N, C-alpha and C positions, 0 to 999 in steps of 0.2 A: 496286358498280354502275359505277362510274367505269373500272375496269380491264375489266369487261366491256365497256362501251360503247366504249372505245377499242379492243378487240380486234376487235368487231363492225366498226366504222369502218375498220379497217386491214384487215380481209377483205374488205369491201366495195370498197374502193378496188382490191385485187387483182383482184375479180372483175371490176370495170369495166374494167382493164387485159386481161384475158382476152376481154372482150367487143370491145373494139376490135382487139385480135389477131385474132379471128375475122374481123371486117371486113376487115382487112388479108388475111388469107387469102384470102377471097372475092375481093377485088379482085385479087390476084395470081394467081388461077386453080389456087391449090393442090387437091391431091386432095379428093375427097369424104370419106375416111376420115381423111385429118388433120383435115379440120374437122370432122368429128364428133366424133372422139376430144376435140378442145377443146372442143366442147359438152357433152359429157357431164360432161368437168372442170368446167365452170363451173357446170352443175346440181348438181354433188356439194357445190361449195363453198357455192353457195346453200341447200342442204339444211343443211348444218353451221351455218350462219348462223341459219337458223330454228331449229334445235335449241337453239343457245345462247342465242337470245332467248326461246324457250319456257321453258328452265330457269331463267334469271334470273326471268323473269317469276312462275313458279310458287314459287321460293324466296323472292322478295320478298313474294308475298302471304302465304304460308304464316307466315312471320315476323311479319306484320302480325296474325296471328291470324283472318283471314278464312277463312270457310268456302269450300274451294276444288272440291268434288266437282262442281260443272256447269261451272266454269271448266277444269277438268282435262280433262274429256270434250270439252269444246269444242276444247282446244288439241290433245288426242290426234287428233280428227277431222281438224285441219287439217294435222299432220304426218303423218299417213296418206296425206293426198290430194299430198304432196310425194313419196311414191314412186313 
């Protein structure tokens, strides 16, 4: 879990930098297409973080022997809403 946690936190810090970059782009008056491209990149990065967290959660719970059917369905719905 610690390596996953470290990886997720590292990715979130990178995403934070992307968001700050988008703010700067807007302040500088950069083109709409450049800004939108960066927004798409940040959204995709957030999706990857969400999937990583969900994967870790499922693996952890199944290794603990918990019944995961309802939990997996809930997580799948959340992931689907990210698309």
